[in-house]
C-alpha positions as CSV (number, residue, x, y, z in Angstrom):
1,M,3.0,24.2,14.9
2,P,6.7,25.0,13.8
3,E,7.4,25.3,10.0
4,P,8.5,22.1,8.4
5,T,12.2,23.1,8.2
6,Q,12.2,24.9,11.5
7,V,14.0,23.7,14.6
8,L,12.8,24.9,18.1
9,P,15.2,26.2,20.6
10,E,14.4,23.5,23.2
11,V,15.3,20.8,20.4
12,L,18.3,22.7,19.3
13,G,19.6,22.7,23.0
14,Q,19.3,18.8,23.0
15,I,21.1,18.6,19.8
16,R,24.1,20.8,21.0
17,A,24.4,18.7,24.1
18,L,25.3,15.6,21.9
19,P,29.0,14.7,21.4
20,V,30.5,15.9,18.4
21,S,30.9,13.1,15.7
22,R,31.6,12.6,11.9
23,R,30.3,9.0,11.8
24,P,27.3,8.2,9.6
25,L,24.0,9.0,11.3
26,I,20.8,7.2,11.7
27,V,17.8,9.5,13.0
28,C,15.1,7.0,14.1
29,D,11.6,7.7,15.3
30,V,10.3,5.7,18.4
31,D,6.5,5.2,18.0
32,E,5.3,2.6,15.6
33,V,9.0,2.2,14.5
34,V,11.0,0.9,17.8
35,L,7.9,0.7,20.0
36,H,4.4,-0.3,18.9
37,L,1.9,2.7,19.0
38,I,-1.0,1.7,16.9
39,A,-1.9,-1.5,18.4
40,H,-1.7,0.0,22.0
41,L,-3.8,3.1,20.7
42,E,-6.4,0.8,19.3
43,D,-6.8,-1.1,22.6
44,Y,-7.1,2.2,24.2
45,L,-9.7,3.4,22.0
46,H,-11.7,0.3,22.0
47,A,-11.9,0.5,25.9
48,R,-13.6,3.7,25.5
49,D,-16.0,2.8,22.8
50,L,-13.8,4.7,20.2
51,M,-12.2,3.4,17.1
52,F,-10.0,4.3,14.1
53,L,-12.6,5.4,11.4
54,K,-10.1,4.3,8.5
55,H,-6.7,2.8,8.4
56,E,-5.3,6.2,7.1
57,Y,-2.3,7.9,8.6
58,R,-3.8,10.7,10.5
59,L,-5.4,10.9,13.9
60,T,-7.6,14.1,13.8
61,G,-10.5,13.3,11.7
62,N,-10.0,9.6,11.9
63,I,-11.0,8.7,15.4
64,G,-14.6,8.3,16.3
65,T,-17.3,6.5,18.2
66,R,-17.6,2.9,17.6
67,N,-21.5,2.8,17.4
68,E,-22.3,5.9,15.5
69,R,-18.9,6.2,13.7
70,R,-19.1,9.9,14.7
71,E,-15.9,11.7,14.1
72,L,-14.4,13.4,17.5
73,P,-13.5,16.9,17.6
74,A,-9.9,17.8,17.3
75,A,-9.7,19.0,21.0
76,D,-11.0,15.7,22.2
77,V,-8.5,13.8,20.0
78,R,-5.6,15.9,21.7
79,R,-7.0,15.1,25.1
80,H,-7.2,11.4,24.5
81,L,-3.7,11.4,23.0
82,Q,-2.4,13.1,26.1
83,V,-4.0,10.7,28.4
84,F,-2.9,7.7,26.2
85,F,0.8,8.7,26.3
86,D,0.7,9.2,30.1
87,E,-0.8,5.8,30.4
88,I,1.1,3.8,27.8
89,C,4.5,5.2,27.7
90,P,5.8,3.1,30.6
91,R,4.6,-0.2,28.9
92,Q,5.0,0.0,25.3
93,D,6.0,-3.2,23.6
94,L,8.9,-3.4,21.4
95,V,8.6,-3.9,17.5
96,P,10.3,-7.2,17.0
97,G,13.9,-7.0,15.9
98,A,14.3,-3.3,16.5
99,D,16.9,-3.8,19.5
100,E,19.1,-6.4,17.6
101,A,19.0,-4.2,14.5
102,L,19.8,-0.9,16.1
103,H,22.7,-2.4,18.2
104,A,24.2,-4.2,15.1
105,L,24.0,-1.0,13.0
106,A,25.5,1.0,16.1
107,R,28.8,-0.5,15.2
108,D,29.2,1.7,12.3
109,W,26.6,4.3,12.6
110,D,25.7,6.8,15.4
111,I,22.1,6.4,16.3
112,V,19.6,9.2,17.7
113,L,16.1,8.4,18.6
114,L,14.1,11.5,17.6
115,T,10.5,11.4,19.0
116,N,7.4,13.6,19.1
117,L,5.8,13.5,22.5
118,P,2.9,15.5,24.0
119,G,4.2,16.9,27.0
120,G,7.9,16.9,27.8
121,H,7.4,15.2,31.1
122,N,7.0,11.9,29.1
123,K,10.8,12.0,28.0
124,P,12.2,10.4,31.2
125,V,9.4,7.7,31.1
126,R,10.3,6.9,27.5
127,E,13.9,6.9,28.0
128,K,13.3,4.4,30.9
129,R,11.1,2.1,28.8
130,L,13.8,1.9,26.1
131,A,16.7,1.3,28.5
132,E,14.5,-1.5,30.0
133,M,15.0,-2.9,26.5
134,G,18.7,-2.5,26.3
135,M,18.5,0.7,24.1
136,T,20.4,3.5,25.6
137,F,20.7,5.6,22.4
138,P,20.4,9.4,22.8
139,V,16.6,10.3,22.9
140,L,15.5,13.9,21.6
141,T,12.0,15.1,22.1
142,N,10.6,17.3,19.3
143,S,7.3,18.8,18.5
144,G,5.8,19.1,15.0
145,P,7.7,18.4,11.8
146,K,11.2,16.9,12.2
147,G,12.9,18.3,9.1
148,G,14.6,21.3,11.2
149,A,15.9,19.0,13.8
150,V,17.2,16.3,11.3
151,A,19.1,19.0,9.5
152,A,20.6,20.3,12.7
153,L,21.6,16.8,13.6
154,A,23.3,16.4,10.3
155,A,25.2,19.7,10.2
156,G,28.9,19.2,9.9
157,R,28.6,15.6,9.1
158,P,30.1,14.5,5.7
159,A,28.8,11.1,6.0
160,P,25.4,9.6,4.9
161,V,22.3,10.4,7.1
162,V,19.3,7.9,7.3
163,F,16.0,9.0,8.5
164,I,13.6,6.3,9.7
165,D,10.1,7.3,10.6
166,D,6.4,6.4,10.0
167,S,4.8,9.8,9.4
168,P,4.4,11.0,5.9
169,T,4.4,14.6,7.3
170,N,7.9,14.1,8.8
171,H,9.3,12.6,5.7
172,S,8.1,15.5,3.7
173,S,9.6,17.9,6.2
174,V,12.9,16.0,6.2
175,H,13.0,16.1,2.3
176,A,12.4,19.9,2.4
177,S,15.2,20.4,4.9
178,L,17.8,17.8,4.0
179,P,17.1,16.3,0.5
180,S,20.3,14.3,0.6
181,A,18.9,12.0,3.6
182,M,18.0,8.5,2.7
183,Q,14.4,8.0,3.9
184,I,12.9,4.8,5.3
185,Q,9.2,4.9,6.1
186,F,8.7,2.2,8.7
187,I,5.2,1.4,9.8
188,A,4.9,-1.6,12.0
189,D,1.2,-2.1,11.6
190,A,0.6,-3.8,8.2
191,R,-2.8,-2.3,7.9
192,F,-1.8,1.4,8.1
193,R,1.4,0.5,6.0
194,E,-0.8,-0.8,3.2
195,T,-2.6,2.4,2.9
196,V,0.5,4.6,2.3
197,D,1.2,6.1,-1.0
198,P,5.1,6.6,-0.6
199,A,6.4,9.9,-1.9
200,G,9.2,9.8,-4.5
201,H,11.8,10.8,-1.8
202,I,11.1,7.5,0.3
203,S,13.7,4.7,-0.6
204,L,12.1,2.2,1.4
205,V,8.7,1.3,2.9
206,T,8.7,-1.5,5.4
207,G,7.6,-2.9,8.7
208,D,10.5,-5.3,9.1
209,W,13.7,-4.6,11.0
210,Q,15.7,-7.2,9.2
211,E,14.9,-5.5,5.8
212,T,15.7,-2.1,7.2
213,S,18.9,-3.3,8.6
214,A,19.9,-4.9,5.3
215,F,19.1,-1.9,3.4
216,I,21.1,0.5,5.5
217,G,24.1,-2.1,5.4
218,G,24.3,-1.5,1.6
219,I,24.7,2.2,2.0
220,V,28.3,3.3,1.8
221,P,29.7,6.9,1.9
222,G,29.7,8.6,-1.2
223,A,27.3,6.2,-2.8
224,R,24.4,7.4,-4.9
225,R,21.0,7.6,-3.1
226,P,19.0,4.5,-3.9
227,E,16.1,4.5,-6.1
228,P,12.6,4.4,-4.4
229,A,11.2,1.0,-3.8
230,D,8.4,-0.1,-6.1
C-alpha cells in the first residue's frame, strides 16, 4: 500500500491530464458519499449468509458469517469486494441530494471525484453510472490513502480546497499531506456515521448534502478554517 502522502504514477498521470485551473477545488469521494455503498454491500453479504459484525468503519476483520459470526480471512474479504464491485458498480444508487448539491457548487468550484476502486477496469463503468445521473465531473481512480493525490490536485491553486470522504484513513492522509484542506467526513449510512469519533482536523461530520452544500457555501478565499463540529 502506498504511503499516506504518496501519489502513485498512474494517479499523477490522471491529475496532469486535467485542465489547469485556479478556482476553488472540491475533491469528493464517490462510495458512500455520492453513491450508496454500505446498503448495497450489506445486501450482497446477506445474500451469501455473511454480515457486518459491527457498524465500525473497517472491512477486514468486520465481515463474517451470519450464523457463527466467524470473521472472514482478509483474502476472502478482498475477493468478495472485487466481486461486489464488479456486480454493483453498474447499478449503485445515488445518495439523495448529491447531484443537485454538486451541480450547484460547480458554479463556483471545480469538482473532482477521487475514488478508490479494486481493479482499474471499473473506472469506465463508474463514469457511465455517474453520467447516467447527470454527473460528468472528472473521475480519478486511486489506490490506498488519498493524501498524495489531493495534495497534487491542489498544487498551484491559491484558492480553498475542500475534501469530502467517508474514510477516516483518507482524512488522516489528507491532513498529513495538505493540512490547509477543509475536511468533511460524509457517511450516508447513519449506523456507521454514529460510530465515528471524528478527528480534530474534521470540520463537519454529516450524511446530508444540504448541510454539506451550506457549509461549503460559507467558505470564502482567505477565510480561517472553520472549527470542527461538536
